[in-house]
N, C-alpha and C positions, 0 to 999 in steps of 0.2 A: 487799130487806127482806121482801117478800111471801113469797119462797121460804123464808127463815129462819123466819119466823113460822109458816108452815104446817107445816114440818118439825118445829119445836119443839112445836107443838100435837099432832101425830101421836105424837111421842115421849112427851109428857106423858100422852096418852090411853092409850097402851100400858102405861105405868108405873102407871096408875090413880091419878095424882096429881090428885085432884079440885080442890084449891084452885088449883093452877097451871093446870090445864085451863080452869077458869072464867075466869081472868084472860086467858089467851091467846085464848079464844073472844071475849071482850069486845073485846080489842085488835084481833083480826082483823076483827070486825064494824065497828069504828070505822075501820079502815084501808080496808075496802071502801066504807063510806059516804063517806069522804073522796075515794076514787077516783071514785065515781059523781058526787059534787058537782063534781069537777074535769073531768067529761066523759070520763073514761077507761073507764067501765064497771066492773062489779064485779070483773072479772079483770085490770083495768089496774094497772100498776106506777106508784106515785107516785115522783116524783123524790126523791132522798135528802134534800134540804132540807125538802120537805113531810113526809116520813116522820118526820124528827127533830122538826119542829114539832108534829106530831100526838102523838108520844109525850111530848113536853114538856108539852103541854096535859093529857094523861091523868094524868101525874105531878102536875102542879100542882093539878088537880081533887082528887086524893086527899090532897094536903098540906092543902088547905083543909078537906076533910072531917075529917081528923085533928084539926085545930084546933077545929072545931065539936064533934066528939065528945068531945074532952078537956074543953072548957068545960062540956059538958052532963053529964059524968061517966060516959060510956060508954067505958071503957078497953078493953073487949073489941072493940068496933067500931073503935076507933082502931088497935088492934093488927092487925086484919084489913086495914085500909087500908094500913098500913105494910108488911104482907106483899105486898100488891099492888104497891106502889111498888118493892119489891125485884125483883119479876119484870119490871116495865116498864123499869126502869133498865138491864136487860141489853141493851136495844135502842137505848140512847142512846150516843153516843160518849163517850170519857173527857172529863170536863169540866175546864176550867181553873179552878183554885182557889188561894187563898192567894197565895203569892209568884209563882207562874206567871201568875196572873190580873193581879196588879199589874204585872209586867214587860210583859205584853201590852198593858195599858192605857197604860203609860208609852210604849211603842213606838208605839202608835196616836196618842197625843198628839203625839209628835215627828213622825210621818209626816204628820199632818194639819195641823201648824203651829198647833194650837189654842193660844190665849192666855188665854181667859176662859171662864166658864161658858156664854156665848152660843154658843161653838163646840162645845158638847157633841154636837150632832147630827153634826158632822163626825167626831168621835172615834168615836162609836158606829157610824157608817157604815164607818169604817176597820176597826173590830173585826169587824163582820159580814163584810166583804169578805175579811179574812184568816183568821178563825177560824170562820166560819159560825155554827152553832148550838152550838158546843162551849164555851159559857160561859153563866153565869147573868147575864142582862141587868140584873136588879135590882142585883146585887152590883157589876157593872161600872159601872153608872150612878152608884152611890154613891161608888165609887172615883174616877171621873172628876170628880165634884163636889168631892170632898175635895182632889184634886190641882190642879184649876184654881181660880184665885182670882177 
C-alpha cells in the first residue's frame, strides 16, 4: 500500500493535479503517523488490515464532514470533501453491498449457528474472519439485526 500511495503521489505531482496531490499527501502523512504509532517507524509498511482500517477512517471522517457542511449550507466545502472521498476510495478493496452483503451475512449466520440477536457478536466475528474490511460494518450490523429475531 505504501508503494502504491507514494507512486500515485509522484504521478499526481508530475501531472500538476493539485487537488489529488493534496489528498494523497494527507493520506501518506496519516499512513506514516499510523506506522509510527504501531512502532514500525515512518518508513514501515502497515499490514493490509491496518491500511484498510486507516483509509476507512479517513473516508468516514470526510463523510461526517459532508454531513456537517451540508447542514450548515456550505455546498462547496461538501463537494470538496466528496472529491477527497473519491480519491481515498481508490485505496479500499471492493466493498460488499446490496445482495452480496446480504448473502455474506446469511452465510455468516449459518456458519456461526446464530439464533438470536444475542449472537450478533458471533456473526460479526465470522464476517470479519471471512471478508476482513471489505464490508460496511454498520450496514452488516443492521442486516444481522433484521435477520435475527
